[in-house]
N, C-alpha and C positions, 0 to 999 in steps of 0.2 A: 984216837984218830979223828980228825975233823969230819963232820958229817957233810956229804956233798949237797950242794944246793938243789932244791927241787926244780926241775925244768918247768918253764911257764909258756903257755900259749895265750897271747893277747888277741881277742877278737873284737873288732869295732863294728857296732851296729847302733849308732846313736840316733835312733828314730823312735817311732811310736808303737802303740799296742799291736796294730795289724802288721807292722813291719817286723816286729819281733816274732810274731806267730808264724809268718810265712818263712822265716829263717830257721824254725825249729828243726826241720830235717837236716839242714846243713850243720847246725850246732851239734846234733847227735852224731852226724858223720865224723865231725872233728873229735868228738869225745872218744869214738871208737878208734880213730886213727892215732890219737895221742893219749893212750890210757894212763901213762905215767906222768903226764903233765898237769900242772895246775891250770885249769881253764878259767881265764879272767875275761868277763864280758864287759866291754865299755859301752854302756847304754844309759838312758835316763834313770835316775834313782826312783822315779815314780813307778817303774816297772818291777820293783822288787818283789811284789806278791806273785808275779808270773814266773820269774826266772827259775825258782826251784822246781816248778812243775815240769820244766823241760827235761830234767834229769841229766843235763849236759854241762852245767856251769858250777864251778866251785866258788866263784867270787864275782860280785857285781861291782864294777868300778863306775860310780855315777858320772855320766858324761852327757851333757845336753846336746853337743854337736862336736864334730871332729876337732875344731879349733880349741875346744875346752878339754881335750884329753890331757889329763894330768898324771903321767906315769912317773913314779918316783923310785921304783925299785931298779935292780940290775936290768940290763937289756933283756927283753923277752927272747926266749929261744926261737919262738915262732910268732909272727904277726900275721893275722888273717883279716883281710878287708872284706867284710860282708856289708859294708855301708854303701859303697858306690864304686864307680870305675875310676875315680880320681879326677883331678889331681889333689883336691883338698884333703880327701880321706887318706890317700897314699902319703901325702906330705906329713900328716899328723902321725901316722905310724912310723914313717922314716925317722922322725925325731926321737923315737925310742931306741933306735939302733938295733933292730932285731937281727937274730942270726939267720932266719929264713923268712921269706915273704911269700904269702899265698894270696893271690888276688887276680884281677884282670891285668893284662899286659900294659906296661908303661915303663918309662926309663927307670931301670933298677928293679923292675918287677917282672919276673918271668910269668908266663901263663897265657891263656887264650885271649884273643881280642874280644872285647865286649860286643862289638857289632856282629861277629860271627855267632856267638852264643845266643844273643838276643833274637837273631833271625830264626834260629832253629828252636829256641825255647822262649816263647813270648811270656809265659807265666813266671812271675817273680819267684815263686817257690822252686820251680824247675830250673830257673836260670842259675841260682846260686848252687844248686846241686850239680849242674853241668860244669860250672866253673871249678868246683872241687874235683870232679871226676877228671878234668883235664890236668889236674895236679896229681893224679894217681890216688885220689881219696874217694872211694865209692860212696855214693849218697842216694838215699831212696826218698824221692819227693812225697811219697805217700805216708811217710813216717811223721805225721803232723799231730796226731791225737795227744791230748793231755789227760792225765788222770784227774777226775773231778775232785774238788775239795771234799773233805770228810763230811761236812754238813752242808746240805743245800736247803735253802728256805722254801717253804710252801705256803700257800694261802689256805689255811685250814688243812683239809685232806687232799687238796688239789694242787697240781703244778700250775703255775701262772703262765699266762701269755705275756711276753715282754714286747712293748712297742717303743722303739727308740727313734724319735724323730730328728735328732741332731746329727751333725757331721761337722768336720773341721772347716769346710768351705761351703758357701752357699750353692755352689754348682752341684753338690751332692745331696741337697736338702729338698725332699719332696714337700709340697705345700701342706701347711698345718691342717687346712680343712680336709684334705684327703686322708691324712693320718688319723684325724678325728673320726671320720666315717668308718675307717677300718676298725679302730678301737671300739667304737660303739657297737658294731656288729659282732665282734669277737668276744666282747665282755658278757659273761654269763656266769652262773653259779659253778658250772663245771670247768670254766676256763677264765678265772678272773684276770683282768688286764692290769698290768703295772706299767707305768711309763718311766723309762730310765733316761739318764743323761748325766752330763757333768754339771758342776755348779754354774758354769757359764750358760748352760742350756736350760736352766730351771724355768725361766719365763716362757721359753718355747714349749717346754713340756706342760706347763700350767695352761697355756693357751690351747694345746691339744686336748687336755682333760676337760676344760670348760666347754669347748665345742662338742665334745663327745658326751657331755652330761655325766662325767665321772667326778667323784669326790676328790678333793685335793689330797686326801690320804693315799690315793692311788699313784701319786706322783713321787717317785723316788729320786728323780734328778736332783743332784746336789746333796743327797742324803746318804750316798753309798761311796765307799772308797773302792779301789780296784779289786781288792780281795773279796769284798762283798758282792761286787758286780760279777766276778768270776763264779761265785757260788750261785747267784741268781741265774745266770745263763746256764750253768751246768745242770740246774734243777728245773729249768723251764720246760713247758710243753711245746712252746713255739717262740721264735724270735722274729720280729718283723722290723726291718731297718733298711737304711740306705747302705751304700758301700763305705763302711766305716769300721772301727775297731771291734764293735760288738758283733758284727757279722763274722769276723775272723775268730772271735771267741766261740761262737756257735759252731763253727766248723771244727775248732780244736776239741770241743767237748761232745761232738756228734749230736748236738741239739738241733732238732728240725728248725729250719729257718727259711724265710722268704726275704731275699735281698734285691733291692732295686738299684739298677746301675744307670749312671748318667754319663759324665764326661769320659770315663774309662770303663772298658767292658770287662766282663768276667774272664775273658781270655788271659788277662794279665793278673787279676787279683781275686778271681772267683774261688768258691769252695771246691773240694774234690767232687768229681762227677758221680762217684758211687755212694755219696752220703745222702742223708735225709734233708736235702737242700733244694730249694727252687730259686732259680735266678731269672729275673725279669729284665729284659734288655731290648732296646729298640735302636740298634746301631745305625739305621738309615737316617735317623734324625740327629745324630750326635754332632755337637759343635766341637767338643774335645778339649775345652779349656778347664783343667781341674781346679784352677785357682779363681775362677769367676765368682762374683758375689751372688749371681742369680742362678736358678736351677738350669741345668743343661736341658736343651729341648728334648733329648732322648729320655730324660727322666720324666718330663711332663707328658710324654706319650704313653706312659704307664698309667692305667686307670685304676680306680678303686676296685672295680670288678675283677681286674687281672689279679690283684693282690688277694682278694677274698677267694677266688677260685684256686689259686696256688696254695693258700692256707688250708682250704678244705681238703685238697688232695694229700696234704701232709698230716692231717689230724689223725692221731693214733699211731703215728710212725714210731715214736719213742716207746709207747706201751708195747707195741708188737716186738720191738727189738729187745726189750727187757724180759720177755717171756722165756 
């Protein structure tokens, strides 16, 4: 007898580190809703180290953006749009001729209207869970934690403090001099500071180190891949950063963090309120352009003292939690 084909659920989320992490509760809800399906996630190949930690995905289909979705198998039994409200992302999934469509309402797509969900659920994590709930798939937005990698690096016998000055857009980058002042104060034998970032952010990280009086060996920007960064964040005593992917990693691993918000507030992208996280936000000064080249005025309203006070309040949080 011919073996029946394994049913497949294709999920589109062709975005970045933080975008994947806020979608973890929705991915896990889909895993529970379709336990017999092969769960295929269409997302950038660079996210491969993170995907297994979700416990919800069987296969990563490298996809840099919706138009690059290359589905070559039989039509998926279920297509789930966790990428956006359409039409580009809906159109990419329509091309696979799925048996069932799960997403926001559009021609050929049943479901809730994006505007109605966004009004009631401003946070990105809650928004996708609410969309699934409207399709009859219960989802818990608090189900975001990831298991830590098996080995987490340390600086001697002490967990490091990570200072991450970079961000994808200038609107979310706090000034170098301020990051340097924070790094200089936080760096000591009991909490050695490491400066993280991508290869493109290495010069920025080196500038912070020089201004802080730290050795170049303290700069890990450009020297770690995503798997190594995950291990660093999971084992850190504290993470200080702007609103970028490393802040979402800290939330996922329950690592104490201080996150500085600029053009977009924590109401949409912030960590869970019950975690060891401090959010610094000055909404009254917000310009709100996330793609600007210069720091948002709301970000510039946050002072070095604000960050240091928040860091001091969090010191020891992880040690107490592990007792």
